[in-house]
C-alpha positions in Angstrom: 0.0 0.0 0.0 1.1 3.5 -0.7 0.9 6.4 1.7 -2.1 8.7 1.9 -0.1 11.9 1.1 0.2 13.1 -2.5 3.0 15.6 -1.7 5.3 16.1 1.2 4.4 19.0 3.5 6.7 21.9 3.2 6.7 24.5 6.0 8.1 28.0 5.9 8.7 28.0 2.1 8.6 31.4 0.4 6.3 31.7 -2.6 8.0 32.4 -5.8 8.1 36.1 -6.6 7.0 37.2 -3.2 9.3 39.1 -0.9 8.7 39.5 2.8 7.3 42.9 3.7 9.8 44.7 5.8 9.7 48.2 7.1 11.9 50.6 5.1 11.9 48.5 1.9 10.5 49.7 -1.4 7.4 47.8 -2.5 6.3 47.5 -6.1 2.7 48.7 -6.1 0.1 48.6 -8.8 -1.3 51.8 -10.3 -4.6 51.2 -8.5 -2.8 50.6 -5.2 -0.9 53.9 -5.6 -4.0 55.9 -6.4 -5.8 54.3 -3.4 -3.0 55.2 -1.0 -2.7 58.7 -2.2 -6.5 59.2 -1.8 -6.4 57.7 1.7 -3.5 59.9 2.8 -5.2 63.0 1.3 -8.4 62.1 3.2 -6.5 61.7 6.4 -5.0 65.2 6.0 -8.4 66.8 5.3 -10.3 65.0 8.1 -7.6 65.6 10.7 -6.6 69.3 10.7 -4.9 68.9 14.1 -2.4 66.3 13.2 1.0 66.7 14.8 3.7 68.1 12.5 5.7 64.9 12.3 2.7 62.9 11.0 1.7 65.7 8.6 5.2 65.8 7.1 5.3 62.0 6.8 2.0 61.9 5.0 3.2 64.6 2.6 6.4 62.7 2.0 4.5 59.4 1.3 2.1 61.2 -1.0 5.0 62.7 -3.0 6.7 59.2 -3.1 3.5 57.5 -4.3 2.8 60.3 -6.9 6.4 59.9 -8.2 5.8 56.1 -8.6 2.5 56.8 -10.2 4.0 59.1 -12.8 6.1 56.2 -14.0 3.0 54.3 -15.2 
């Protein structure tokens, strides 16, 4: 008799083409993802006029970064 398993179980194997998401790394985002993130950050700025300066600057930097990536499409 053969065993009941069609394939051996492989744990902790990275999927091809996928990189682990790490803070500070550049992610390749789709056009739609970039647009969504820009809109989300813009809404956060508009809905929260009392954000601290560090957060406001970070949002503006992120928006500029996403806009730059979007312009490459």
